[in-house]
C-alpha positions in Angstrom: 0.0 0.0 0.0 1.3 3.5 -0.9 0.9 6.4 1.4 0.6 10.0 0.2 2.0 12.7 2.3 1.0 16.3 1.8 3.9 18.8 1.6 4.5 20.9 4.7 4.5 24.6 4.3 7.5 26.5 5.5 6.8 29.3 8.1 7.2 32.8 6.7 9.7 34.8 8.8 8.2 38.1 10.1 10.4 41.2 10.4 11.0 42.2 14.0 11.5 45.6 15.3 15.0 46.5 16.3 13.9 48.1 19.5 11.7 46.5 22.2 8.2 47.9 22.3 6.9 49.0 25.7 3.4 49.6 27.1 2.4 51.0 30.4 1.6 48.7 33.3 -1.9 50.1 33.3 -2.4 49.3 29.6 -1.0 45.8 30.1 -3.3 45.2 33.0 -6.3 46.3 31.1 -5.3 44.1 28.1 -4.8 41.1 30.3 -8.0 41.9 32.3 -6.2 42.1 35.7 -5.2 44.7 38.1 -2.2 47.1 38.0 -1.2 45.7 41.4 -1.0 42.2 39.9 1.2 43.4 37.1 3.5 44.9 39.8 3.6 41.5 41.6 4.5 39.7 38.4 7.3 42.1 37.8 8.6 41.7 41.3 8.6 37.9 40.9 10.5 38.1 37.7 7.7 36.7 35.5 7.7 39.8 33.4 10.2 42.6 33.1 9.9 46.3 32.6 
């Protein structure tokens, strides 16, 4: 029995910005639907960085 395999598409590289983009902690909290205080806690624990 012969199996046919579909070709796999290669991922298209996306251009990246040379500088890191930043948002305010308040904007991030609103986007993630959490409090500004929680964002501060995540930063203090090293989960996210400023």
